[in-house]
C-alpha positions as CSV (number, residue, x, y, z in Angstrom):
1,M,-81.6,-5.3,-71.0
2,D,-78.5,-5.9,-69.1
3,I,-77.0,-2.9,-67.3
4,P,-73.4,-3.7,-66.5
5,T,-72.8,-3.1,-62.8
6,D,-68.9,-2.4,-63.1
7,L,-69.2,0.9,-64.8
8,P,-66.4,3.4,-63.9
9,T,-67.3,5.8,-61.2
10,A,-67.7,9.5,-62.1
11,I,-64.8,11.7,-61.4
12,P,-65.7,15.0,-59.6
13,P,-65.4,18.0,-61.9
14,S,-62.7,19.7,-59.7
15,D,-60.5,16.5,-59.8
16,E,-61.2,16.1,-63.6
17,L,-60.1,19.7,-64.2
18,S,-56.9,19.3,-62.2
19,E,-56.1,16.1,-64.0
20,L,-56.8,17.8,-67.4
21,R,-54.4,20.6,-66.3
22,L,-51.8,18.0,-65.4
23,E,-52.2,16.5,-68.8
24,V,-51.8,19.7,-70.5
25,S,-48.7,20.5,-68.6
26,R,-47.2,17.1,-69.6
27,L,-48.0,17.6,-73.2
28,R,-46.6,21.0,-73.1
29,A,-43.3,19.7,-71.7
30,L,-43.2,17.1,-74.5
31,V,-44.0,19.5,-77.2
32,G,-42.6,22.7,-76.2
33,P,-43.9,26.2,-75.8
34,S,-47.1,27.4,-77.6
35,E,-47.1,29.7,-80.5
36,K,-47.9,32.5,-78.3
37,S,-44.7,31.8,-76.4
38,Y,-42.8,31.8,-79.5
39,E,-44.3,35.2,-80.4
40,D,-43.5,36.5,-77.0
41,L,-39.9,35.3,-77.2
42,T,-39.5,36.9,-80.7
43,R,-40.9,40.2,-79.5
44,D,-38.6,40.0,-76.3
45,A,-35.6,39.2,-78.6
46,L,-36.4,42.1,-80.9
47,T,-36.9,44.4,-77.9
48,A,-33.6,43.3,-76.4
49,R,-31.9,44.0,-79.9
50,D,-33.4,47.4,-80.1
51,A,-32.3,48.1,-76.4
52,A,-28.9,47.0,-77.2
53,R,-28.6,49.3,-80.4
54,T,-29.9,52.2,-78.3
55,A,-27.2,51.5,-75.7
56,E,-24.4,51.3,-78.4
57,L,-25.6,54.5,-79.9
58,E,-25.5,56.2,-76.5
59,A,-22.1,54.9,-75.7
60,G,-21.0,56.2,-79.0
61,R,-22.3,59.5,-78.3
62,L,-20.7,59.5,-74.9
63,R,-17.4,58.5,-76.5
64,A,-17.6,61.4,-78.9
65,Q,-18.4,63.8,-76.0
66,I,-15.3,62.5,-74.1
67,V,-13.1,63.2,-77.1
68,E,-14.5,66.8,-77.3
69,L,-14.0,67.2,-73.6
70,E,-10.5,66.1,-73.9
71,I,-9.7,68.4,-76.7
72,E,-11.2,71.3,-74.7
73,V,-9.0,70.4,-71.6
74,R,-6.0,70.3,-73.8
75,R,-6.8,73.9,-75.2
76,W,-7.4,74.9,-71.7
77,Q,-4.1,73.5,-70.6
78,R,-2.2,75.2,-73.6
79,D,-4.1,78.6,-72.8
80,F,-3.0,78.3,-69.2
81,V,0.6,77.6,-70.0
82,W,0.7,80.7,-72.3
83,F,-1.0,82.9,-69.8
84,R,1.2,81.7,-67.0
85,D,4.4,82.6,-69.1
86,R,3.2,85.9,-69.8
87,V,2.2,86.5,-66.2
88,V,5.7,85.3,-64.9
89,R,7.4,87.6,-67.5
90,K,5.3,90.6,-66.3
91,V,6.0,89.8,-62.6
92,S,9.6,89.6,-63.3
93,A,9.6,92.9,-65.2
94,L,7.7,94.4,-62.4
95,G,10.0,93.2,-59.9
96,R,12.9,94.8,-61.7
97,V,11.0,98.0,-62.0
98,F,10.6,97.9,-58.0
99,T,14.2,97.1,-57.6
100,R,15.3,100.2,-59.6
101,L,12.8,102.4,-57.6
102,R,14.1,101.2,-54.3
103,R,17.8,101.8,-55.5
104,Q,17.0,105.4,-56.2
């Protein structure tokens, strides 16, 4: 029995493990992400879509609230003008009464 003397030397386990990891990284770069990565990406996309929809709904709610507030401000402005005009008329009438009382 002849035993060949030129057998390859054994690679230490730590070096072999690092070489295997490098090979896996190289193959992943060639093939692309794993199935789990695609699932994670799909889940992230759905989560982002849901977040965008929620933000759009909130923006719509806030726009409606702004419209309501603008209507309320216009109502208050109209009431203020009406009240101011009534007060000005009453003050004018009261001023005329005081003027008459001074003359007497």
